[in-house]
C-alpha positions in Angstrom: -11.7 34.0 -36.8 -12.2 31.9 -33.7 -9.6 32.7 -31.0 -8.5 30.2 -28.3 -9.8 31.1 -24.8 -7.7 31.3 -21.7 -6.8 28.1 -20.0 -5.7 27.4 -16.4 -2.5 25.7 -17.4 0.0 26.0 -20.2 2.1 28.8 -21.5 0.5 32.3 -21.9 1.7 32.5 -25.4 -0.4 29.4 -26.3 -3.6 30.8 -24.7 -3.3 34.5 -25.7 -6.0 35.9 -27.9 -3.5 37.9 -30.1 0.1 37.4 -30.7 2.8 39.5 -32.3 5.6 37.1 -33.5 9.0 37.9 -34.8 9.1 36.9 -38.5 12.5 35.2 -38.2 12.3 33.8 -34.7 15.1 31.2 -35.2 17.6 33.8 -36.4 20.0 35.4 -33.8 19.3 39.0 -33.0 21.3 41.4 -35.0 24.3 42.9 -33.3 25.4 45.5 -35.9 26.4 48.9 -34.6 23.8 51.6 -34.4 24.1 55.3 -34.4 23.9 57.5 -31.3 20.5 58.8 -32.4 19.2 55.2 -32.7 20.6 54.2 -29.3 19.0 57.2 -27.7 15.7 56.4 -29.4 15.8 52.8 -28.2 16.6 54.0 -24.6 13.6 56.3 -24.7 11.4 53.4 -25.7 12.6 51.3 -22.8 12.1 54.2 -20.4 8.6 54.9 -21.7 7.7 51.2 -21.2 8.9 51.2 -17.6 6.8 54.3 -17.0 3.7 52.7 -18.3 4.0 49.2 -17.0 5.3 47.1 -14.1 7.8 44.8 -15.7 8.4 41.5 -14.1 10.6 38.6 -15.2 8.9 35.2 -14.6 10.2 31.8 -15.7 7.8 29.6 -17.6 8.0 25.8 -18.1 7.2 24.5 -21.6 7.5 20.8 -22.2 9.8 20.3 -19.2 12.0 23.2 -20.4 12.2 26.4 -18.3 12.4 29.5 -20.5 12.4 33.1 -19.5 9.3 35.3 -19.9 8.7 39.0 -19.1 5.3 40.2 -18.0 4.2 43.8 -18.6 1.5 44.6 -16.0 -0.8 47.6 -15.9 0.5 50.2 -13.3 -3.1 51.0 -12.4 -3.9 47.4 -11.7 -0.8 45.2 -11.2 -2.9 42.0 -11.1 -3.7 42.4 -14.8 -1.1 41.5 -17.4 -1.1 43.8 -20.5 1.1 41.5 -22.5 4.0 39.1 -22.2 7.4 38.8 -23.9 9.5 35.8 -24.6 12.5 35.1 -26.8 10.3 34.4 -29.8 7.1 36.4 -29.5 4.9 39.0 -27.8 1.4 37.9 -26.7 -1.7 39.6 -25.3 -5.4 38.8 -24.7 -6.6 42.3 -25.3 -7.3 44.4 -28.4 -6.4 47.7 -26.6 -4.8 50.3 -29.0 -2.4 51.4 -26.2 -1.2 47.8 -25.7 -0.8 47.3 -29.4 1.4 50.4 -29.6 3.4 49.2 -26.6 4.0 45.8 -28.2 5.3 47.5 -31.3 7.5 49.6 -29.0 9.0 46.5 -27.6 9.5 45.0 -31.0 11.3 48.2 -32.2 13.4 48.2 -29.0 14.4 44.6 -29.8 15.3 45.8 -33.3 13.0 43.4 -35.0 13.0 44.5 -38.7 10.0 42.6 -39.8 6.9 41.4 -37.9 4.2 38.7 -38.3 0.9 39.3 -36.6 -1.9 37.0 -35.8 -5.1 37.0 -33.8 -8.2 39.2 -33.8 -8.7 41.4 -36.8 -8.9 44.6 -34.8 -5.6 43.8 -33.1 -3.9 43.0 -36.4 -5.2 46.3 -37.9 -3.8 48.3 -34.9 -0.4 46.6 -35.1 -0.3 47.1 -38.9 -1.1 50.8 -38.5 1.5 51.4 -35.9 4.2 49.4 -37.6 3.5 51.0 -41.0 3.8 54.5 -39.5 7.2 53.6 -38.2 8.3 52.0 -41.5 8.4 48.4 -40.1 7.4 45.7 -42.5 4.5 43.5 -41.3 2.9 40.3 -42.4 -0.5 38.9 -41.4 -2.8 41.7 -42.3 -4.1 43.0 -45.7 -5.1 46.7 -45.3 -8.2 48.0 -47.0 -8.5 51.3 -48.9 -9.9 52.8 -45.7 -6.9 51.5 -43.8 -4.5 53.1 -46.3 -6.3 56.5 -45.9 -6.1 56.2 -42.1 -2.4 55.4 -42.4 -1.9 58.6 -44.5 -3.8 60.7 -42.0 -1.8 59.2 -39.1 1.4 60.0 -40.8 0.4 63.6 -41.5 -0.8 64.1 -37.9 2.5 62.9 -36.6 4.5 65.1 -38.9 2.8 68.2 -37.5 4.3 67.6 -34.1 8.1 67.7 -34.5 11.2 68.5 -32.5 14.0 70.4 -34.1 17.5 71.3 -32.7 17.7 74.9 -31.4 20.2 77.0 -33.4 22.2 79.6 -31.5 21.6 82.2 -34.2 17.8 81.7 -34.1 17.9 81.8 -30.3 19.9 85.0 -30.3 17.6 86.6 -32.8 14.6 85.6 -30.7 16.1 87.0 -27.6 16.9 90.3 -29.4 13.6 90.8 -31.0 11.7 90.0 -27.8 13.3 93.0 -26.0 10.8 95.8 -25.4 11.5 99.0 -27.2 10.1 102.5 -26.5 10.3 104.1 -29.9 11.4 102.6 -33.2 11.3 99.1 -34.6 9.8 96.4 -32.3 10.2 92.6 -32.3 8.0 89.6 -32.4 5.8 90.7 -29.5 5.2 94.0 -31.1 4.1 92.4 -34.3 1.7 90.1 -32.5 0.4 93.0 -30.4 -0.2 95.0 -33.6 -2.1 92.1 -35.2 -4.2 91.6 -32.1 -5.0 95.3 -32.0 -6.3 95.1 -35.6 -8.4 92.1 -34.9 -9.9 93.7 -31.8 -10.7 96.8 -33.8 -12.5 94.7 -36.4 -14.3 92.9 -33.6 -13.1 89.4 -34.7 -14.6 86.7 -32.4 -12.3 85.4 -29.7 -12.0 81.9 -31.1 -11.0 83.2 -34.6 -8.7 85.8 -33.1 -6.8 83.1 -31.2 -6.5 81.0 -34.3 -5.1 83.9 -36.3 -2.6 84.8 -33.5 -1.5 81.1 -33.3 -0.9 81.0 -37.1 1.0 84.3 -37.0 3.2 83.1 -34.1 4.2 80.0 -36.1 5.0 82.1 -39.2 7.0 84.6 -37.2 9.0 81.7 -35.6 9.7 80.2 -39.0 10.9 83.6 -40.3 13.2 84.0 -37.3 14.7 80.6 -37.8 15.5 81.6 -41.4 17.0 84.9 -40.3 14.1 87.1 -41.4 13.7 89.2 -38.3 10.2 90.9 -38.2 10.1 94.6 -37.7 7.2 96.9 -36.9 7.2 100.6 -36.0 5.7 101.3 -32.6 5.2 104.9 -31.5 5.0 105.9 -27.9 3.6 109.4 -27.4 5.2 109.6 -23.9 8.7 108.7 -25.2 11.1 111.7 -25.6 11.6 112.9 -29.1 14.8 112.1 -30.9 14.5 114.9 -33.4 16.8 117.9 -32.8 15.0 120.8 -31.2 14.3 123.7 -33.6 14.6 127.1 -32.1 12.5 129.6 -34.0 14.5 132.7 -35.1 12.7 135.9 -34.3 13.5 138.9 -36.5 14.0 142.1 -34.5 11.0 144.4 -34.7 11.7 147.4 -36.7 10.3 150.6 -35.3 7.9 152.3 -37.5 8.5 155.8 -38.4 5.9 157.9 -36.8 5.0 161.4 -38.0 6.1 164.1 -35.7 3.2 165.4 -33.5 1.7 168.5 -34.8 2.3 171.5 -32.6 -0.7 173.4 -31.4 -0.8 176.9 -32.7 
């Protein structure tokens, strides 16, 4: 596909190599109420965009009509424009994966429920992948079998990293089991220490040992969250014994009867 090159005059949207367009550009933006979680998520998207880019609002004249346009410039080089935003579209002249993700961030922050993408095939694939992971419908790119496999791997990878609300009971259980004990049942640290001691005794290589300990840590955390507090018996030879002292009973020695000494005659 031949892409238009940059020109010295005209609107940036008309000269951009790749564009991400709202599918229903003539429709007014939805104003339906959103939940607190959605509002928080959208606010985080806006904050992340401000952290990555220098955002400048610049008016553009199109056919003697002045319209608003927002420029997202790279923070490392403010002379370069990563992409632009207008009322009807987002546009860029790069196929950068980070820029493609940021443009989808803007589209999601604007609550665009469906997207139409055009431009370079690599850019369209990146936007399709990012939008599909987020569950946003996209037109303008037909994924291949390899793309579908990549989408599944990307979804699986993002599901591994998750954030869960901390529960008071789990936090209390963790705090209780992390307390050191001198004699008796230990907590999570004692379990991990026992596992590490076994691995060291078997001379397991460092890399494998760390992998086993990481997996054990995750499993123990999961059990703690479900209320299954791990226990392990740890013995300290220096700790005082809790068993009652047993005093041996000594039977009195009985005097043996000795024969009377024989008298000398």
